[in-house]
C-alpha positions in Angstrom: 144.2 114.4 117.6 143.8 117.4 119.8 140.8 117.5 122.0 138.2 120.2 121.5 138.3 122.9 124.1 135.2 123.6 126.2 133.4 126.5 124.5 132.2 128.1 127.7 128.7 128.2 129.3 126.1 125.6 128.5 122.6 126.6 127.2 121.0 125.7 130.5 123.5 127.9 132.4 123.1 130.8 130.0 119.3 131.0 130.5 119.2 129.9 134.1 118.4 133.3 135.6 115.7 134.6 133.1 112.8 134.4 135.5 113.1 137.9 136.7 113.5 139.6 133.3 111.0 142.4 132.6 110.0 142.8 129.0 108.9 146.1 127.4 105.2 146.7 127.0 103.6 146.2 123.6 102.9 149.3 121.5 99.2 150.2 121.5 97.3 149.1 118.4 96.6 151.9 116.0 92.9 151.9 115.3 91.8 153.3 111.9 88.2 154.3 111.7 86.1 152.3 109.1 85.3 155.6 107.3 89.0 156.2 106.6 89.5 152.7 105.3 86.6 153.0 102.9 87.9 156.3 101.6 91.4 154.8 101.0 89.8 151.9 99.1 87.5 154.1 97.0 90.4 156.5 96.1 92.4 153.8 94.5 92.7 153.8 90.7 92.7 150.0 90.4 88.9 149.9 89.8 89.1 152.0 86.6 88.2 150.0 83.5 90.6 150.2 80.5 88.8 150.9 77.2 90.0 148.3 74.6 89.6 148.7 70.9 90.9 145.8 68.8 91.5 145.6 65.1 92.2 141.9 65.4 92.0 139.3 68.2 94.6 139.9 71.0 96.0 136.3 70.5 97.0 137.2 66.9 99.2 140.2 68.0 102.8 139.6 66.8 106.2 141.3 66.6 106.1 144.5 64.6 102.5 145.4 65.3 101.6 148.8 66.6 99.6 149.4 69.8 98.4 152.8 70.9 98.3 153.1 74.8 96.7 156.5 75.6 98.8 158.9 73.6 101.8 156.6 73.1 102.3 154.6 69.9 104.2 151.5 70.9 105.7 148.7 68.8 105.3 145.0 69.8 108.6 143.2 70.6 107.2 139.9 71.6 104.0 138.1 72.7 104.3 135.0 75.0 102.9 133.0 77.9 104.3 134.4 81.1 102.7 131.7 83.4 100.6 128.7 82.4 98.1 128.2 85.2 96.5 125.1 83.6 93.0 126.3 82.9 94.2 129.8 81.9 97.4 131.4 80.7 98.9 134.7 82.0 100.1 136.3 78.8 102.6 139.2 78.2 103.0 141.5 75.3 106.4 143.3 75.4 106.4 146.7 73.8 108.8 149.5 73.3 108.5 153.2 72.3 110.6 153.7 69.2 111.0 157.4 70.0 112.2 157.1 73.6 113.3 153.5 73.6 111.4 152.8 76.8 110.0 149.4 77.5 106.4 148.5 78.4 104.4 145.3 79.1 100.7 144.5 78.6 99.7 141.6 80.9 96.4 139.7 80.8 94.8 136.4 81.4 93.8 134.6 78.2 90.3 133.7 79.4 89.3 137.2 80.7 91.2 139.8 78.7 88.8 142.8 79.4 88.8 142.3 83.2 92.5 141.5 83.7 94.5 143.6 81.3 97.2 145.8 82.9 100.0 147.9 81.5 103.5 148.1 83.1 106.4 150.4 82.4 110.1 149.4 82.9 111.8 151.6 85.5 115.4 150.7 86.3 115.1 146.9 86.5 111.5 146.5 87.7 108.2 146.8 85.8 105.8 149.1 87.6 102.1 149.4 87.0 101.3 152.2 84.6 97.7 153.6 84.7 96.1 153.9 81.3 92.6 154.6 80.1 92.6 153.4 76.5 94.4 150.7 74.5 94.0 150.5 70.7 
């Protein structure tokens, strides 16, 4: 068997002369005034409550049902458990617009529907949050 060749410098030799190295100074920390932070938080649309009007319990929604999201009339494709967290379930209702063939999702937690409901729209390959005011 051929012997392995020496690969060069050892680790100790490679870092032997690093005592005199000068490192660059850190960038100064950008300080954002508290007033600006509060304005950014208050400007977010995440706090808006979605108005929900149900003709039947959300758990009974099935394929073929119609759901109106703002001005869009969407058709239910499926309704399933996205993630089972044990004490609660994260549910998903998959929807599509029969006119434009675009896909949407309504996501909510089974134990707190009114507070957790969110609507997403499929863009390319990712669902992005879609701001709505009313779901019927």
